[in-house]
VOVOZA-834903 format. One record per residue: residue in three letters; x, z, y of N, C-alpha, C, O in turn. Coordinates in Angstrom, 2 decimals, decimal comma. Layout:
NODE   resn      n.xx      n.zz      n.yy     ca.xx     ca.zz     ca.yy      c.xx      c.zz      c.yy      o.xx      o.zz      o.yy
NODE    Ala         X         Z         Y         X         Z         Y         X         Z         Y         X         Z         Y
...
//
This chain:
NODE   resn      n.xx      n.zz      n.yy     ca.xx     ca.zz     ca.yy      c.xx      c.zz      c.yy      o.xx      o.zz      o.yy
NODE    Met    102,41     50,43    135,77    101,93     51,68    134,86    101,78     51,17    133,94    102,39     51,86    133,12
NODE    Asn    101,30     50,23    133,37    100,96     49,64    131,87    102,34     50,02    130,84    102,24     50,30    129,65
NODE    Ser    103,57     49,96    131,59    104,85     50,20    130,81    104,72     51,46    130,80    105,42     51,96    129,93
NODE    Tyr    104,01     52,35    131,50    104,33     54,03    131,17    103,11     54,01    129,99    103,30     54,36    128,82
NODE    Val    101,84     53,56    130,50    101,06     53,74    129,13    101,31     53,27    127,61    100,91     53,65    126,51
NODE    Asn    102,23     52,16    128,13    102,62     52,04    126,24    103,59     52,74    126,06    103,61     53,24    124,93
NODE    Met    104,31     52,95    126,63    105,24     53,98    126,38    105,15     55,34    125,87    105,95     56,03    125,24
NODE    Gly    103,44     55,65    126,51    103,64     56,95    125,98    102,71     57,12    124,74    102,65     58,08    123,97
NODE    Val    101,67     55,47    124,72    101,40     55,93    123,50    102,09     55,44    121,85    101,88     55,51    120,64
NODE    Gly    102,89     54,99    122,71    104,13     54,21    121,19    104,63     55,49    121,06    105,05     55,71    119,93
NODE    Ala    104,71     56,26    121,72    105,97     57,41    121,46    105,03     58,45    120,74    105,51     58,97    119,73
NODE    Phe    103,64     58,86    121,15    102,36     59,49    120,43    102,56     59,12    119,06    102,92     59,94    118,21
NODE    Leu    102,27     57,51    118,76    101,97     57,02    117,74    103,29     57,09    116,82    103,14     57,36    115,62
NODE    Gly    104,40     56,88    117,28    105,86     57,63    116,46    105,77     58,56    115,98    106,06     58,77    114,80
NODE    Thr    105,25     59,59    116,96    105,29     61,29    116,16    104,47     61,31    115,47    104,61     62,26    114,71
NODE    Val    103,35     60,59    115,20    102,27     60,99    114,76    102,48     60,28    112,66    101,82     60,61    111,67
NODE    Phe    103,58     59,34    112,78    104,07     58,52    111,87    105,03     59,50    111,44    104,94     60,03    110,34
NODE    Val    106,11     59,81    112,42    107,11     60,96    111,53    106,41     61,94    110,70    106,68     62,10    109,51
NODE    Leu    105,27     62,77    111,52    104,85     63,84    110,66    104,30     63,43    109,51    104,53     64,06    108,47
NODE    Met    103,30     62,08    109,50    102,88     61,92    107,86    103,68     61,86    106,99    103,57     62,11    105,79
NODE    Ser    104,94     61,35    107,89    105,76     60,84    106,74    106,92     62,26    105,99    107,50     62,25    104,90
NODE    Val    106,90     63,52    107,26    107,33     64,66    106,29    106,53     64,78    105,61    106,85     64,74    104,42
NODE    Ser    104,97     65,02    105,98    104,14     65,65    105,08    104,17     65,38    103,74    104,17     66,14    102,77
NODE    Ile    104,20     63,59    103,84    104,03     62,96    102,21    105,21     63,35    101,24    105,09     63,85    100,13
NODE    Ala    106,08     63,10    101,73    107,68     63,78    101,48    107,45     64,77    100,86    107,36     64,76     99,64
NODE    Ser    107,29     65,97    101,66    107,09     67,42    100,85    106,36     67,66     99,96    106,56     68,62     99,21
NODE    Glu    105,40     66,88     99,86    104,13     67,21     98,56    104,93     66,28     97,77    104,75     66,43     96,56
NODE    Gly    105,63     65,52     98,03    106,29     65,34     96,29    107,70     65,87     96,12    108,42     65,38     95,25
NODE    Ile    108,14     66,85     96,91    109,65     67,07     96,66    108,68     68,59     96,05    108,75     68,74     94,83
NODE    Phe    107,94     69,51     96,70    107,44     70,79     96,26    106,63     70,80     95,32    106,74     71,75     94,54
NODE    His    105,56     69,79     95,07    104,59     69,50     94,06    104,90     69,64     93,03    105,79     68,93     92,56
NODE    Ser    104,17     70,77     92,15    104,45     71,40     90,68    103,04     71,09     89,96    101,99     71,17     90,60
NODE    Glu    103,07     70,69     88,46    102,24     70,52     87,48    101,72     71,93     87,24    102,42     72,94     87,15
NODE    Ala    100,15     71,83     87,15     99,87     73,39     86,34    100,56     73,41     84,72    100,64     72,25     84,32
NODE    Pro    100,92     74,11     84,00    101,47     74,04     83,02    100,22     73,65     82,30     99,10     73,74     82,80
NODE    Glu    100,56     73,07     80,70     99,84     72,83     80,15     99,38     74,23     79,28     98,28     74,51     78,80
NODE    Lys    100,57     74,92     79,26     99,80     76,84     78,38    100,58     77,46     79,22    101,73     77,13     79,50
NODE    Glu     99,89     78,51     79,69    100,12     79,17     80,45    101,22     80,54     79,86    100,76     81,16     78,90
NODE    Gly    102,39     80,93     80,30    103,43     81,39     79,96    103,33     82,92     79,62    103,97     83,56     78,79
NODE    Phe    102,18     83,41     80,64    102,27     84,83     80,37    100,86     85,42     80,01    100,42     86,33     80,71
NODE    Ala    100,13     84,93     78,96     99,09     84,84     78,63     99,33     86,42     77,96    100,45     86,63     77,49
NODE    Ile     98,27     87,60     77,90     98,54     88,53     77,20     96,90     88,57     75,96     95,68     88,66     76,11
NODE    Ile     97,74     88,46     74,98     97,00     88,76     73,90     96,93     89,69     73,47     98,02     90,16     73,13
NODE    Ala     95,70     90,58     73,21     95,55     92,47     72,36     95,29     91,80     70,42     94,37     91,27     69,79
NODE    Glu     96,66     92,23     70,14     96,11     92,12     68,81     94,73     92,57     68,54     94,21     93,34     69,34
NODE    Glu     93,89     92,05     67,20     92,65     92,25     66,99     93,17     93,72     66,01     94,37     93,84     65,73
NODE    Gly     92,30     94,60     65,62     92,48     96,04     64,74     93,79     96,61     65,37     94,41     97,39     64,64
NODE    Ala     94,30     96,34     66,60     95,57     97,47     66,91     94,70     98,61     67,31     94,96     99,68     66,75
NODE    Ala     94,02     98,60     67,91     93,23    100,03     68,27     92,93    100,59     67,66     93,32    101,76     67,60
NODE    Asp     91,90    100,00     66,73     91,11    100,29     65,41     92,52    101,47     64,30     92,42    102,60     63,82
NODE    Ala     93,70    100,42     64,33     94,61    101,33     63,62     95,33    102,49     64,05     95,93    103,34     63,40
NODE    Gly     95,10    102,29     65,70     95,53    103,71     66,16     94,46    104,54     66,10     94,79    105,68     66,43
NODE    Ser     93,15    104,43     65,77     92,28    105,66     66,18     92,13    106,05     64,87     91,63    107,17     64,72
NODE    Gly     92,49    105,31     63,68     92,46    105,62     62,24     93,50    106,94     61,84     93,28    108,07     61,40
NODE    Ala     94,90    106,11     62,28     95,80    107,25     62,08     95,84    108,68     62,71     96,41    109,68     62,27
NODE    Ala     95,24    108,55     63,65     95,20    110,16     64,57     93,76    110,71     63,57     93,80    111,90     63,28
NODE    Ala     92,85    110,12     63,20     91,55    110,56     62,28     92,09    111,30     60,87     91,57    112,30     60,37
NODE    Glu     93,38    110,47     60,28     94,11    110,82     58,71     93,75    112,08     58,61     93,85    112,83     59,59
NODE    Ala     93,31    112,47     57,51     93,10    114,07     57,15     94,02    114,66     57,02     94,96    113,91     56,75
NODE    Glu     94,49    116,37     57,10     95,50    116,60     56,59     95,75    116,82     54,91     94,75    117,02     54,22
NODE    Ile     96,84    116,79     54,38     97,12    117,18     52,72     96,57    118,36     52,67     96,44    118,84     53,80
NODE    Asp     96,17    119,07     51,76     96,23    120,24     51,46     97,08    120,62     50,47     97,21    120,17     49,33
NODE    Ile     97,72    121,66     51,13     98,85    121,65     50,45     98,35    123,12     49,48     99,30    123,31     48,71
NODE    Lys     97,74    123,75     49,33     97,43    124,87     48,35     97,57    124,22     46,93     98,30    124,80     46,12
NODE    Pro     96,80    122,83     46,49     97,28    123,12     45,44     98,45    122,30     44,76     98,51    121,82     43,62
NODE    Leu     99,36    122,27     45,80    100,71    122,06     45,46    101,31    123,03     45,54    102,43    122,83     45,07
NODE    Leu    101,16    124,30     45,98    102,25    125,60     45,70    102,16    126,11     44,44    103,19    126,61     43,98
NODE    Ala    100,90    126,10     43,57    100,99    126,10     42,66    102,28    125,80     41,54    102,73    126,67     40,79
NODE    Ser    102,68    124,59     41,59    103,87    123,85     40,73    104,49    123,93     41,62    104,87    122,76     41,53
NODE    Ala    105,21    124,42     42,86    106,14    124,11     44,12    107,39    124,76     43,56    107,38    125,88     43,06
NODE    Asp    108,44    124,02     43,68    109,95    124,41     43,32    110,41    125,56     44,31    111,16    125,06     45,15
NODE    Ala    110,26    126,66     44,47    110,96    127,17     45,12    112,39    127,07     45,63    112,78    126,88     46,78
NODE    Ala    113,28    127,27     44,21    114,42    127,14     44,56    114,68    125,57     45,11    115,83    125,67     45,54
NODE    Ser    114,38    124,59     45,28    114,54    123,43     45,92    114,27    123,27     47,27    114,70    122,41     48,03
NODE    Gly    113,23    124,51     47,57    112,48    124,87     48,68    113,71    125,49     49,64    113,58    125,28     50,85
NODE    Ala    114,60    126,06     49,31    115,91    126,65     49,48    116,77    125,93     50,15    117,37    126,26     51,18
NODE    Thr    116,85    124,45     49,27    117,45    123,41     49,89    116,96    122,65     51,16    117,65    122,05     51,98
NODE    Val    115,73    122,82     51,14    114,86    121,99     52,46    115,15    122,78     53,47    115,36    122,16     54,50
NODE    Phe    115,30    124,42     53,59    115,56    125,34     54,57    116,46    124,92     54,88    116,15    124,67     56,04
NODE    Lys    117,70    124,51     54,75    118,45    123,45     55,54    118,58    123,18     56,64    119,43    123,40     57,50
NODE    Lys    117,12    122,35     56,57    116,64    121,48     57,52    116,53    122,45     58,88    116,94    122,12     59,99
NODE    Cys    115,85    123,77     58,53    115,75    124,77     59,33    116,60    125,95     60,03    116,35    126,69     60,99
NODE    Ala    117,69    125,83     59,16    118,73    127,18     59,28    119,56    126,81     61,13    119,98    127,73     61,84
NODE    Ser    119,59    126,23     61,28    119,98    126,02     62,59    119,64    126,73     63,65    120,32    127,36     64,45
NODE    Cys    118,04    126,48     63,53    117,18    127,67     64,42    116,69    128,66     63,72    116,19    129,47     64,50
NODE    His    116,60    128,96     62,72    115,64    130,49     62,08    116,69    130,81     61,16    117,45    130,03     60,58
NODE    Thr    116,61    132,41     61,11    117,21    133,03     60,09    116,08    133,15     59,07    114,98    132,91     59,56
NODE    Ser    116,07    133,43     57,86    115,41    134,19     57,13    115,33    135,43     56,13    114,43    135,92     55,45
NODE    Glu    116,70    135,73     56,34    117,09    136,94     55,28    116,36    138,54     56,59    116,30    138,69     57,81
NODE    Lys    116,04    139,22     55,59    115,50    140,68     56,18    116,45    141,25     57,45    117,67    141,39     57,41
NODE    Gly    115,61    141,54     58,53    116,28    142,14     59,76    117,34    140,50     60,10    118,54    140,76     59,94
NODE    Gly    117,22    139,78     60,30    118,13    138,81     60,64    118,09    138,43     62,23    117,08    138,88     62,77
NODE    Pro    118,76    137,88     62,89    118,45    137,86     64,13    117,62    136,41     64,33    117,57    135,40     63,63
NODE    Asn    116,91    136,80     65,71    116,67    135,54     66,02    117,46    134,49     66,71    118,58    134,66     67,18
NODE    Lys    116,92    133,62     66,73    118,17    132,45     67,29    117,13    131,68     67,97    116,10    132,18     68,42
NODE    Val    117,45    130,38     68,04    116,66    129,39     68,82    114,84    129,64     68,28    113,87    129,26     68,93
NODE    Gly    114,81    130,25     67,17    113,44    130,25     66,77    113,47    131,84     65,78    114,45    132,26     65,16
NODE    Pro    112,60    132,27     65,85    112,54    133,36     64,96    112,70    133,70     63,97    112,50    133,01     62,98
NODE    Asn    112,94    134,41     63,96    113,50    135,10     61,89    112,08    134,75     61,33    110,97    134,69     61,85
NODE    Leu    112,50    134,55     60,23    111,21    134,18     59,09    111,01    135,13     58,02    110,00    135,09     57,31
NODE    Trp    111,76    135,84     57,89    111,31    137,10     56,89    109,80    137,50     57,26    109,31    137,88     58,32
NODE    Gly    109,22    137,26     55,94    107,49    137,77     55,93    107,09    136,52     56,82    106,52    136,69     57,90
NODE    Ile    107,30    135,70     56,50    106,73    134,82     58,06    104,92    134,64     57,11    103,87    134,95     57,68
NODE    Val    104,98    134,08     55,61    103,50    134,31     55,29    102,29    135,15     55,73    102,39    136,33     55,39
NODE    Asp    101,38    134,88     56,28    100,59    135,67     56,71    100,82    136,89     57,86    100,01    137,76     58,18
NODE    Arg    102,38    136,66     58,44    102,64    137,22     59,81    101,83    136,83     60,81    101,30    135,72     60,88
NODE    Pro    101,66    138,00     61,84    100,55    137,41     63,10    101,47    136,38     64,01    102,61    136,68     64,37
NODE    Ile    100,71    134,86     64,40    101,44    134,14     65,00    101,84    134,47     66,31    101,21    135,33     66,94
NODE    Ala    102,62    134,00     66,70    103,29    134,37     67,73    103,70    136,56     68,04    103,54    137,27     69,03
NODE    Gly    104,15    136,80     66,82    103,93    137,83     66,89    105,22    138,94     66,47    105,12    140,15     66,27
NODE    His    106,49    138,03     66,41    107,60    138,45     66,34    108,33    139,20     66,99    108,79    138,70     68,01
NODE    Glu    108,75    140,71     66,66    109,45    141,16     68,05    110,93    140,83     68,07    111,92    140,61     67,37
NODE    Gly    110,25    140,98     69,82    112,09    140,34     70,30    112,33    139,10     70,12    113,52    138,81     70,07
NODE    Phe    111,30    137,98     69,98    111,31    136,67     70,66    110,25    136,15     71,50    109,04    136,35     71,48
NODE    Ser    111,00    135,41     72,28    110,16    134,86     73,64    109,35    133,84     73,51    109,60    132,79     74,10
NODE    Tyr    108,23    133,97     72,71    107,46    132,72     72,58    107,23    131,94     73,71    107,38    132,54     74,77
NODE    Ser    106,75    130,23     73,79    106,31    129,49     74,29    104,85    129,39     74,91    103,97    129,24     74,06
NODE    Ala    104,48    129,44     76,00    103,17    128,96     76,28    102,17    128,64     75,71    101,18    129,37     75,68
NODE    Gly    102,23    127,26     75,02    101,74    126,65     73,90    101,32    127,64     72,68    100,13    127,78     72,37
NODE    Met    102,50    128,41     71,93    102,50    129,22     70,99    101,53    130,21     71,30    100,66    130,53     70,49
NODE    Lys    101,60    130,65     72,26    100,56    132,14     72,79     99,58    131,45     72,94     98,58    131,90     72,37
NODE    Thr     99,39    130,12     73,70     97,70    129,81     73,56     97,04    129,83     71,99     96,13    130,58     71,65
NODE    Phe     97,70    128,86     71,14     97,22    129,02     69,96     97,32    129,84     69,30     96,46    129,78     68,43
NODE    Ala     98,15    130,93     69,17     97,58    132,76     68,65     96,36    132,79     68,86     95,55    132,57     67,96
NODE    Glu     95,97    133,12     70,27     94,89    133,40     70,47     93,34    133,58     69,81     92,42    134,40     69,85
NODE    Ala     93,69    132,12     69,08     92,38    131,57     68,31     93,08    131,61     66,72     92,35    131,52     65,73
NODE    Asn     94,08    131,72     66,65     94,86    131,56     65,23     95,38    132,82     64,65     96,60    132,82     64,47
NODE    Lys     95,00    133,46     64,45     95,56    134,79     64,22     97,23    135,30     63,43     98,11    136,04     63,87
NODE    Thr     97,11    134,46     62,05     97,98    134,83     60,78     98,91    133,33     60,44     98,24    132,30     60,33
NODE    Trp     99,79    133,27     60,35    100,50    132,25     59,76     99,84    131,83     58,10    100,41    132,23     57,09
NODE    Thr     98,77    131,09     58,06     98,61    130,89     56,64     98,93    129,97     56,02     99,64    129,24     56,71
NODE    Tyr     98,76    129,59     55,02     99,28    128,59     54,03     99,34    127,49     54,92    100,32    127,01     55,48
NODE    Asp     97,97    127,12     54,98     97,21    125,74     55,75     98,27    125,85     57,03     98,97    124,85     57,17
NODE    His     98,46    126,77     57,84     98,80    126,50     59,26    100,14    126,20     59,27    100,59    125,47     60,14
NODE    Leu    101,15    126,88     58,05    102,27    126,71     57,90    102,79    125,36     57,71    103,74    124,78     58,25
NODE    Ser    101,87    124,96     56,72    102,05    123,39     56,32    101,82    122,28     57,82    102,53    121,41     58,35
NODE    Phe    100,79    122,72     58,04    100,05    121,83     59,34    101,71    121,79     60,08    102,54    120,88     60,04
NODE    Phe    101,79    123,17     60,77    103,29    123,59     61,47    104,54    122,72     61,10    105,00    121,71     61,64
NODE    Ile    104,84    123,28     60,27    106,00    122,18     59,18    105,75    120,93     59,28    106,82    120,34     59,42
NODE    Glu    104,89    120,24     59,27    104,78    118,84     58,70    105,06    118,17     60,31    105,74    117,15     60,25
NODE    Ala    104,68    118,54     61,57    104,70    118,14     63,20    104,05    119,06     63,97    102,86    119,16     64,26
NODE    Pro    105,25    119,87     64,32    105,08    120,74     65,30    104,22    121,02     66,90    103,51    121,88     67,43
NODE    Lys    104,75    119,85     67,16    104,22    119,19     68,58    102,96    118,85     68,63    102,26    118,94     69,65
NODE    Lys    102,51    118,35     67,34    101,09    117,51     67,45    100,13    119,10     67,03     99,52    119,59     67,98
NODE    His    100,06    119,66     66,01     99,67    120,99     65,71     99,94    121,82     66,71     98,94    122,54     66,64
NODE    Val    100,58    122,25     67,61    100,80    123,12     68,91    101,28    122,50     69,70    102,46    122,36     70,00
NODE    Pro     99,97    121,88     70,29    101,03    121,07     71,71    101,13    122,45     72,36    100,36    123,42     72,32
NODE    Gly    102,71    122,20     73,20    103,33    123,14     74,31    104,15    123,62     73,21    104,77    124,61     73,61
NODE    Thr    104,35    123,42     72,34    105,30    124,60     71,75    106,71    124,22     71,72    107,00    123,06     71,45
NODE    Ala    107,49    124,99     71,94    109,19    124,66     72,50    109,99    124,09     71,39    111,14    123,79     71,72
NODE    Met    109,53    123,79     69,70    110,56    123,80     68,73    110,06    122,46     68,83    108,93    122,02     69,02
NODE    Gly    111,72    121,66     68,58    111,53    120,45     68,66    112,18    119,12     67,94    112,65    118,00     68,15
NODE    Phe    111,70    120,49     66,48    111,63    119,73     65,22    111,08    118,54     65,12    110,32    118,11     65,98
NODE    Ala    111,47    117,79     63,92    110,63    116,46     64,10    109,56    116,71     62,95    108,48    116,11     63,04
NODE    Gly    109,86    117,75     61,64    108,92    117,87     60,65    109,31    117,67     59,59    110,11    116,74     59,49
NODE    Val    108,93    118,43     58,31    108,91    117,92     56,88    107,80    117,11     56,83    106,67    117,56     56,96
NODE    Lys    108,03    115,98     56,64    106,85    114,95     56,41    106,15    115,12     54,97    104,96    115,30     54,72
NODE    Lys    107,56    114,96     53,87    106,60    114,70     52,34    106,06    116,08     51,88    106,66    117,15     51,85
NODE    Pro    104,85    115,83     51,55    103,89    117,25     51,00    104,62    117,99     49,74    104,20    119,08     49,34
NODE    Asp    105,50    117,47     49,27    106,08    118,23     47,67    107,54    119,14     48,79    107,76    120,36     48,82
NODE    Glu    107,93    118,58     49,18    109,13    119,13     50,18    108,83    120,36     50,88    109,39    121,45     50,77
NODE    Arg    107,47    119,89     51,90    106,68    120,87     52,34    106,63    122,22     51,64    107,12    123,29     51,99
NODE    Ala    105,88    121,88     50,51    105,23    123,06     49,74    106,41    123,86     48,84    106,36    125,04     48,48
NODE    Asn    107,47    122,92     48,59    108,70    123,86     47,92    109,49    124,79     48,86    110,14    125,75     48,45
NODE    Leu    109,37    124,39     50,31    109,58    125,23     51,21    108,77    126,48     51,79    109,14    127,63     51,99
NODE    Ile    107,77    125,95     51,94    107,04    127,28     51,79    106,51    128,14     50,66    106,21    129,31     50,87
NODE    Ala    106,42    127,68     49,69    106,83    128,63     48,02    108,53    129,20     48,49    108,64    130,42     48,41
NODE    Trp    109,39    128,71     48,81    110,87    129,44     49,01    110,88    130,67     50,06    111,55    131,70     49,96
NODE    Leu    109,66    130,21     51,47    109,66    131,23     52,47    108,15    132,21     52,17    107,66    132,98     53,00
NODE    Arg    107,67    131,96     50,93    107,03    133,28     50,50    107,85    134,34     49,81    107,69    135,55     49,92
NODE    Glu    108,80    133,69     49,06    109,71    134,88     48,46    110,30    135,45     49,34    110,84    136,47     48,91
NODE    Gln    110,50    135,21     50,79    111,24    135,73     51,72    110,41    137,01     52,18    109,90    137,04     53,30
NODE    Ala    110,30    137,98     51,37    109,42    138,95     52,17    109,50    140,44     51,06    109,86    140,34     49,88
NODE    Asp    109,27    141,17     51,42    109,30    142,64     50,76    108,11    142,34     49,63    108,38    142,56     48,45
NODE    Thr    107,14    141,97     49,90    105,72    141,73     48,60    105,36    139,82     49,18    104,83    139,30     50,16
NODE    Pro    105,85    139,47     48,24    105,31    138,23     48,72    103,53    137,97     48,50    102,85    138,54     47,65
NODE    Val    103,04    136,94     49,53    101,70    137,30     49,67    101,07    136,08     48,52    101,37    134,89     48,62
NODE    Ala    100,16    136,63     47,47     99,66    136,06     46,41     99,09    134,48     47,13     98,46    134,35     48,18
NODE    Leu     99,59    133,26     46,09     99,26    132,08     45,88     97,91    132,13     46,29     97,06    132,93     45,89
NODE    Pro     97,77    131,20     47,14     95,57    130,48     47,25     95,11    130,26     45,72     95,71    129,81     44,74
NODE    Asp     93,93    130,72     45,90     93,51    130,12     44,57     92,64    128,81     44,63     91,53    128,55     45,09
NODE    Val     93,71    128,01     43,90     92,95    126,37     44,28     91,35    126,05     43,65     90,81    124,94     43,63
NODE    Asn     90,77    127,39     43,15     89,89    127,52     42,44     88,68    127,79     43,15     87,50    127,59     42,90
NODE    Ala     89,37    128,35     44,19     88,16    129,17     45,11     87,42    127,94     45,82     86,23    128,05     46,10
NODE    Ala     88,19    126,65     46,16     87,17    125,72     46,97     86,50    125,17     46,13     86,48    124,03     46,58
NODE    Ala     85,79    125,15     44,98     85,06    125,03     44,03     83,66    125,59     44,05     82,58    125,02     43,93
NODE    Thr     84,01    127,04     44,26     82,96    128,24     44,14     82,01    128,07     45,41     82,42    127,54     46,44
NODE    Pro     80,50    128,63     45,25     79,86    128,71     46,61     80,37    129,68     47,53     80,89    130,73     47,16
NODE    Ala     80,23    129,30     48,81     80,65    130,63     49,97     79,62    131,58     49,93     78,52    131,50     49,39
NODE    Ala     80,18    132,58     50,62     79,10    133,98     51,07     77,80    133,53     51,39     76,82    134,20     51,07
NODE    Gly     77,69    132,43     52,01     76,57    132,22     52,68     75,71    131,40     51,32     74,50    131,61     51,36
NODE    Gly     76,10    130,70     50,40     75,11    129,65     49,52     76,32    128,43     49,80     76,87    127,81     48,89
NODE    Glu     76,52    128,31     50,78     76,90    127,09     50,88     78,47    126,44     49,84     79,41    127,23     49,80
NODE    Ala     78,60    125,45     49,31     79,73    125,33     48,72     80,87    124,72     49,77     80,61    124,16     50,83
NODE    Ala     82,12    124,96     49,26     83,25    124,54     50,45     83,59    123,35     49,47     83,57    123,12     48,26
NODE    Gln     83,92    122,73     50,63     84,23    121,12     50,10     84,97    121,22     49,68     85,78    122,09     50,00
NODE    Pro     85,20    120,16     48,43     86,05    120,04     47,57     87,06    119,38     48,02     86,77    118,37     48,66
NODE    Ala     88,84    119,79     47,80     89,99    118,73     48,23     89,72    117,35     48,26     88,95    117,17     47,32
NODE    Thr     89,94    116,21     48,86     89,95    115,34     48,16     91,25    114,60     48,54     91,09    113,38     48,59
NODE    Gly     92,81    115,14     48,89     93,65    114,70     49,25     94,06    114,52     50,75     94,95    113,87     51,31
NODE    Gly     93,03    115,37     51,18     93,39    116,33     52,85     91,99    117,25     53,12     90,79    117,18     52,83
NODE    Glu     92,52    117,77     53,57     91,62    118,92     54,85     91,91    118,73     55,83     93,00    118,55     56,38
NODE    Ala     90,33    118,78     56,33     90,57    118,92     58,12     90,70    120,43     58,37     89,97    121,23     57,79
NODE    Lys     91,40    120,71     59,03     91,33    122,01     59,90     90,26    122,38     60,05     89,36    121,54     60,08
NODE    Pro     89,85    124,26     60,24     88,66    124,75     60,66     88,17    124,10     62,10     88,95    123,37     62,72
NODE    Ala     87,40    124,26     62,40     86,65    124,12     64,03     87,45    124,85     64,79     87,84    124,37     65,85
NODE    Thr     87,84    126,10     64,42     88,26    126,88     65,36     89,45    126,91     65,56     89,93    127,81     66,26
NODE    Glu     90,16    126,03     65,04     91,61    125,85     65,17     91,83    124,26     66,18     91,20    123,21     66,22
NODE    Thr     92,86    124,71     66,80     93,29    123,57     67,82     94,27    122,89     67,12     94,32    121,66     67,27
NODE    Ala     95,28    123,62     66,17     96,65    123,22     65,69     97,24    124,30     65,20     96,84    125,42     65,52
NODE    Pro     98,31    124,10     64,30     98,69    125,24     63,27    100,16    125,25     63,67    100,72    124,49     64,46
NODE    Ala    100,79    126,49     62,79    102,29    126,24     63,28    102,88    127,76     62,90    102,03    128,64     62,76
NODE    Pro    104,18    128,11     62,72    104,87    129,74     62,56    105,27    130,46     63,62    105,75    131,59     63,46
//
């Protein structure tokens, strides 16, 4: 009887020893030290958010003073960027975009025979005609100023090129619209309040949601 007990106790102790040995060995094999420096630490650049919001709030360039000295002949060259989608001659056909004859002061989304995007139609509800400012804003960045427009053009970013182009488009009409009076901004408005002087940028009127042709 004692021999059986001894054998059982020995077997038990042997099993415990084997299990402990395996546990110790496994810990030594698979244990990894914590890294001195985390490999995927995400650090936000200081000022990155401020830079983005500052760019979004950047004032628009007032195109009106530039039109007085704009070169319409150079604008004809700039128009080559638009010619794949637009015609400019009187009675010219619509292409991907509408014909642009008489575009200055023309009703927005009102050219006969052209199917305008929903975004342009919505924009036209609050902004009736293609003023010089609307043209400048839209030509600079179509999708920014008229959300939902189908116009995929990247835009004419340089203000002087934009002024030349608009000056040329102004001449493509039976009777070109008068150039804006840049001195009008310095005279008191009808309500007795002076209009804000141009400071290199002009914010869009509160009723506008974005500009475009």
